[in-house]
Residue, then its C-alpha position, 0 to 999 in steps of 0.5 A: m863744877y868749877t876748877i880753881k888753879i893755884v900757880p906761881c904768878t909770872d906777870s912781871w907787870y906788877w913789878d915793872s909798874d910798881e903796882w905790887k906796892d898797892f897790894v902791900c899797904e896804903d901809901f907804900d912809899q911814905n910808910v916803907v923804906i927798903v934798903g936792898n942788897r946788891e941783888n935787889a933795888g931799894v925803895e927810899e922815897a919816904e920823906w922821913w927817910r929823905d930828911a934823915d939822909r939829907v941831915s946825915s949827909e951834912l955830917d960829911y961836910a961839917n968840920d964841927y958842930e957849928d958848921f953842921l948847925y949853920a947848914l941846917e938850922d933853918e930847917f930843924p931845931s937846934n936841940t934836935l941837931q945837937t942830939i944828932w951831932d952827939l949821936y954822930l960823935n958816939d957812933n962816928m959812922v954814917n950808915d943805914e942804921f945811923r940814918f934810921e936813928v936820925a929819922k926817929i930823932l927828926h920825926p918823933e911823931l912817927q913810931l918807926e920800926s926796923g926789920t929784915i925780910r927774906g925770900s926763898v933763897q939765901r941771896e934774897w934779903a933786905y933791911v926794912y924801915y917802916v911806920n909801925g902798923s903800916v905793913d905786914l912784913d911777910v906780905l911785904a917779903d912775898w911781893y918784894f921777892g916775887n913769891v906770889l900766886d895766881v888763884e885762877l877760876y875756870d868754869e865747868n867747861g874749862e873756860y878761864q873766868e877770873c884771877t886773884t893774886l895772893p902772896d904765898s904767906t897768905i895762901f900758907s896761912m889759909r892752908f894751915a890756919k887752926g880750925g880753918n877750912y882751906k877749901a872754903d876759904i879758897a872758894e870764898l875768894f870767888s863767892l862760891s861754896p866749897d862743894e862747887i870747886i875742885i882745887e888744883e895746885d902747881s907742884 
């Protein structure tokens, strides 16, 4: 009889190395932008976000539209810059929401979305801007805030065999899936049948 233990993941390597991103989606840095609060570091590597930030920053130095156009006309079409200038005159504030609107103007080929992710305590929250269809926000929240679980396999002698790490939301979905079989789903992670395993969960 095998034993499967489900315990909180304490391996900081995932986050120290940024390896956690690979468990969230493909090409994370180009698909997802996270604007963290003061408690958490953000992720702002996507080229479409950097373009929006650079264009938005020029607004601080422009006395009028001609200044703005002169600074950026070699990189972006004048009608696009006019749209952004008009947006700036309307909003008169350069913040992350504004940058997101600028990103959508600069990159109409991308279907960009926004959302908020939250962790398990009140201080854990962040704004997310992302390419539609690239990421599951529940999975993102779990990995970003460290709410992930180690599913560890031990043989009949109690010897450790292997481990898979899953976000809390995935375990939750497996446990409460309508018509699902939680024990069978957990066993399948290790190509076992449900009658071969005992599940122990950290309380």
